[in-house]
C-alpha positions as a printed Julia matrix, in Angstrom:
72×3 Matrix{Float64}:
 -136.22  67.01  -141.02
 -135.35  63.33  -141.24
 -136.73  60.99  -138.59
 -134.62  57.9   -138.0
 -136.63  54.69  -137.89
 -135.69  52.08  -135.3
 -138.05  49.15  -135.1
 -138.01  47.58  -131.68
 -136.39  50.01  -129.31
 -134.7   53.26  -128.54
 -131.54  54.69  -129.99
 -128.27  55.31  -128.2
 -126.44  58.54  -128.9
 -122.67  58.57  -128.44
 -122.3   62.24  -127.48
 -118.55  62.22  -128.1
 -118.75  61.07  -131.72
 -122.38  62.22  -132.25
 -123.17  58.77  -133.64
 -126.5   56.98  -133.39
 -126.7   53.27  -132.62
 -129.63  50.89  -132.3
 -130.12  49.62  -128.78
 -129.94  45.83  -128.58
 -133.03  44.73  -126.71
 -132.6   42.15  -123.98
 -129.02  43.13  -123.18
 -127.62  45.85  -120.92
 -128.87  49.42  -121.09
 -126.18  50.68  -123.49
 -125.57  47.49  -125.46
 -125.6   47.43  -129.25
 -125.18  44.55  -131.67
 -122.28  46.37  -133.37
 -120.31  46.52  -130.11
 -118.82  49.94  -130.88
 -119.94  51.43  -127.56
 -118.28  48.86  -125.3
 -115.32  51.19  -124.66
 -117.34  54.42  -124.25
 -118.11  55.6   -120.73
 -121.78  55.67  -119.8
 -121.55  59.39  -119.02
 -121.02  59.97  -122.77
 -124.03  57.87  -123.84
 -127.68  58.84  -123.88
 -130.78  56.81  -124.7
 -133.11  58.82  -126.85
 -136.5   58.21  -128.4
 -136.9   58.01  -132.15
 -138.98  61.24  -132.45
 -136.11  63.2   -130.83
 -133.66  62.35  -133.6
 -133.44  64.68  -136.58
 -130.75  66.05  -138.85
 -130.67  69.25  -136.8
 -128.75  67.32  -134.13
 -125.89  66.84  -136.61
 -125.56  63.12  -135.95
 -124.25  60.26  -138.06
 -125.66  56.75  -138.1
 -123.55  53.71  -137.25
 -122.85  51.82  -140.48
 -123.37  48.48  -138.78
 -126.6   49.42  -137.01
 -128.11  51.2   -140.03
 -127.74  50.16  -143.67
 -127.67  53.81  -144.79
 -125.17  54.85  -142.1
 -121.54  55.67  -142.57
 -119.08  52.82  -142.24
 -116.33  52.57  -139.64
């Protein structure tokens, strides 16, 4: 099981694409620095805690939010 590290906040899961993004602190609830979630409806987004995220969820990491993530 791989635990995703996010220093400084929660993660946002795009349930449509099953992609993890780092939450940008100090902005709106579903804001990220990459901006890839601006067009996604809030009903498809979920804020999750770092311990909840493992490979068993079959998620990918945003390539702009995580260095080791896939690129868009």
